[in-house]
KEGU-101243 format. One record per residue (C-alpha): residue number from 1; residue in one letter; x negated, y negated, z negated. Coordinates in steps of 0.1 Angstrom, whole numbers. Layout:
BEGIN
 resi resn    xx    yy    zz
  NUM    A     X     Y     Z
...
This chain:
BEGIN
 resi resn    xx    yy    zz
    1    M     8  -228   192
    2    E    -2  -218   227
    3    S   -29  -198   211
    4    C    -9  -179   191
    5    Q    13  -171   220
    6    A   -18  -163   240
    7    L   -28  -134   209
    8    I     9  -120   207
    9    E    10  -114   244
   10    K   -28   -97   241
   11    I   -14   -75   214
   12    N    17   -67   232
   13    T     3   -62   265
   14    E   -24   -40   249
   15    H     2   -19   228
   16    K    24   -16   259
   17    A    -7    -1   281
   18    G   -16    23   254
   19    R   -49     8   248
   20    L   -43   -11   213
   21    V   -74    -6   184
   22    L   -55     6   158
   23    P   -73    15   125
   24    S   -78    52   119
   25    L   -74    71    87
   26    P  -103    85    72
   27    E  -110   124    78
   28    I  -109   132    42
   29    I   -71   114    39
   30    V   -59   137    70
   31    R   -78   168    60
   32    V   -62   169    21
   33    R   -25   153    34
   34    Q   -27   183    58
   35    A   -36   209    34
   36    V   -10   200     7
   37    N    19   197    33
   38    N     9   230    46
   39    D    27   255    28
   40    D     3   281    34
   41    E   -27   264    22
   42    N   -33   273   -17
   43    L   -46   248   -44
   44    G   -82   261   -44
   45    N   -85   252    -6
   46    V   -74   216   -14
   47    V   -96   215   -42
   48    K  -125   228   -18
   49    L  -120   199     5
   50    I  -121   170   -18
   51    Q  -155   187   -32
   52    V  -171   177     0
   53    D  -170   142   -11
   54    P  -188   138   -48
   55    S  -179   106   -55
   56    L  -140   113   -46
   57    T  -143   141   -69
   58    A  -155   121   -95
   59    R  -131    96   -95
   60    L  -101   121   -94
   61    V  -117   135  -124
   62    Q  -118   101  -141
   63    I   -83    93  -133
   64    A   -69   125  -144
   65    N   -87   116  -179
   66    S   -75    79  -180
   67    P   -46    68  -196
   68    L   -23    75  -168
   69    Y   -24   108  -167
   70    R   -43   122  -201
   71    S   -32   146  -221
   72    R   -51   165  -252
   73    Q   -73   187  -228
   74    P  -100   168  -215
   75    V  -108   172  -177
   76    E  -138   184  -162
   77    N  -137   198  -126
   78    C  -117   192   -96
   79    L  -100   221  -101
   80    M   -86   212  -136
   81    A   -76   175  -124
   82    V   -59   188   -92
   83    N   -38   214  -116
   84    R   -33   184  -142
   85    L   -22   160  -114
   86    G    -6   184   -87
   87    L    -7   184   -56
   88    A    18   158   -44
   89    T     1   134   -65
   90    T   -35   144   -57
   91    R   -30   140   -17
   92    D   -13   103   -26
   93    L   -38    96   -52
   94    V   -68   109   -25
   95    T   -52    87     3
   96    C   -49    58   -23
   97    L   -86    57   -35
   98    V  -103    65     0
   99    L   -78    36    19
  100    N   -99    11    13
  101    N  -124    21    38
  102    V  -101    13    66
  103    F   -99   -25    49
  104    N  -134   -34    64
  105    A  -146   -52    92
  106    E  -183   -64   102
  107    N  -175   -98   115
  108    K  -180  -124    79
  109    Q  -150  -145    84
  110    L  -130  -115    92
  111    R  -144   -93    62
  112    T  -134  -123    38
  113    K   -99  -121    51
  114    V   -96   -83    51
  115    Q  -110   -83    14
  116    D   -83  -108     6
  117    L   -55   -84    23
  118    W   -68   -55     2
  119    K   -68   -68   -29
  120    H   -35   -84   -25
  121    S   -22   -49   -11
  122    C   -37   -37   -45
  123    H   -21   -60   -68
  124    V    14   -48   -52
  125    A     7   -16   -51
  126    A    -4   -16   -91
  127    I    30   -35   -98
  128    A    50   -11   -78
  129    S    37    18   -96
  130    T    45     0  -128
  131    I    80    -5  -118
  132    A    91    30  -102
  133    K    79    44  -137
  134    V   114    30  -148
  135    T   134    33  -116
  136    P   151    70  -114
  137    N   140    92   -89
  138    L   112    74   -78
  139    H    74    86   -82
  140    E    52    61   -93
  141    D    23    75   -70
  142    T    39    73   -38
  143    A    50    38   -48
  144    L    13    29   -53
  145    L     9    39   -19
  146    A    39    22    -4
  147    G    20   -10   -19
  148    L   -13    -1    -7
  149    L     0     5    32
  150    H    29   -22    29
  151    D    11   -48    49
  152    I   -11   -21    73
  153    G     2   -38   103
  154    I   -21   -68    94
  155    L   -52   -53   104
  156    P   -48   -50   139
  157    V   -39   -86   142
  158    L   -70  -102   123
  159    H   -93   -77   147
  160    Y   -81   -89   179
  161    A   -80  -126   163
  162    A  -116  -124   159
  163    D  -112  -132   198
  164    F   -92  -163   191
  165    P  -109  -187   169
  166    D   -86  -211   172
  167    V   -62  -187   155
  168    L   -85  -173   131
  169    E   -96  -204   114
  170    S   -58  -219   111
  171    D   -43  -203    84
  172    K    -8  -217    97
  173    K   -16  -201   130
  174    L   -27  -170   118
  175    N     4  -164    95
  176    F    28  -172   123
  177    V     9  -146   141
  178    I    15  -120   114
  179    Q    51  -124   108
  180    E    55  -119   145
  181    L    37   -86   149
  182    R    30   -70   111
  183    A    62   -50   111
  184    P    60   -32   146
  185    L    20   -26   143
  186    G    24   -12   107
  187    Q    53    13   120
  188    Q    30    21   147
  189    I     1    28   126
  190    L    20    48   101
  191    K    36    70   130
  192    E     2    78   140
  193    W   -11    86   107
  194    N    17   112   107
  195    F    30    92    75
  196    D    71    99    68
  197    S    99    73    75
  198    A    99    62    39
  199    L    66    48    38
  200    S    67    33    72
  201    D   102    20    66
  202    V    77    -1    39
  203    S    61   -16    64
  204    A    85   -28    86
  205    E   107   -46    60
  206    A    84   -56    31
  207    E    91   -89    36
  208    N   130   -89    46
  209    W   136  -103     8
  210    L   174   -99    15
  211    R   174   -63    24
  212    D   204   -43    10
  213    S   203    -4    22
  214    G   226     4    -6
  215    V   236    12   -39
  216    V   203    34   -44
  217    A   169    19   -48
  218    D   142    30   -28
  219    Y   104    22   -22
  220    V   111    -6     3
  221    D   130   -21   -28
  222    V   104   -16   -54
  223    V    77   -32   -29
  224    I   101   -61   -23
  225    V   102   -68   -58
  226    A    65   -60   -64
  227    Q    56   -86   -39
  228    I    79  -114   -53
  229    H    61  -107   -88
  230    S    25  -109   -71
  231    Y    35  -142   -59
  232    F    49  -158   -92
  233    G    30  -190  -101
  234    K    15  -193   -64
  235    D    21  -215   -37
  236    S    14  -194   -10
  237    H    50  -185    -6
  238    P    75  -212   -15
  239    D   105  -197     9
  240    L   109  -170   -18
  241    P   144  -167   -29
  242    P   150  -164   -70
  243    L   146  -129   -79
  244    L   187  -123   -91
  245    S   193  -130   -57
  246    T   178  -102   -41
  247    P   198   -70   -39
  248    A   161   -51   -43
  249    F   162   -62   -75
  250    L   192   -57   -87
  251    K   191   -20   -79
  252    L   164   -16  -104
  253    G   166    -4  -139
  254    L   145   -42  -144
  255    S   176   -61  -131
  256    K   196   -50  -166
  257    L   171   -67  -187
  258    G   172  -100  -164
  259    P   144  -116  -145
  260    D   125  -131  -180
  261    A   126   -96  -195
  262    S   113   -80  -163
  263    L    86  -103  -166
  264    E    79   -93  -202
  265    V    79   -55  -191
  266    L    51   -60  -165
  267    F    33   -84  -190
  268    E    29   -56  -215
  269    A    21   -32  -184
  270    E    -7   -56  -177
  271    Q   -39   -35  -187
  272    G   -22    -5  -172
  273    I   -15   -27  -136
  274    R   -55   -41  -142
  275    D   -66     2  -150
  276    I   -44     8  -116
  277    M   -63   -18   -96
  278    A  -100    -9  -112
  279    M   -88    28  -100
  280    L   -84    15   -65
  281    G  -118    -5   -63
């Protein structure tokens, strides 16, 4: 495991020296988030920012017309889409739709791992959004974003692992390094991106399976449960606790139905989960 320690040491050294290479947030996300969070900006200015990217505009209109948000009147343009979705939802959806640009790599071996990470993040995000729909005081679009960001701290690990082929080629070694660094790196990235603490907490605590923050469910709880659901039937996480033993699950409305019923709810929502994953690309 010497190579693992060497990689961890290099990342920590770069971090302390302020030289750590972290993923950058795409400019369109930065500008839209700043505009929505600025009380002096109006809806028309937000629409103008989005319309700079025709592909993003088209996808937002498509989403506004999807079964997730559709009403009787069809949406025909970006202004109508933002009007229907609302500024906060638009902000989070734009972030979700463009975030996949962060998950890229030139190195072929890295590219496969990054793409697998994005697929996992999309799956967790879709389940988290579905759970949030039946959880009081939580918003499905924020849960969607929380799911996408929960493993963001893995990206810089993969970037630096390219110089450590012995680690990159061993799932056991790579996972060891990831478990050591994913939480603090994720928090650092989201802090630099100016995301609020509710989302940076998700990055730090998403695999703290027995976390208990109190009686009220939050987005960390939703992502923890979504992750456990996403691993059902797989051998990749044999150490997962039973769902009923997790404080996160017991806080959610799904817990009143029991684990079997919660699986049934998600099974019934499977088409919606597929739609969300397709939306995320």
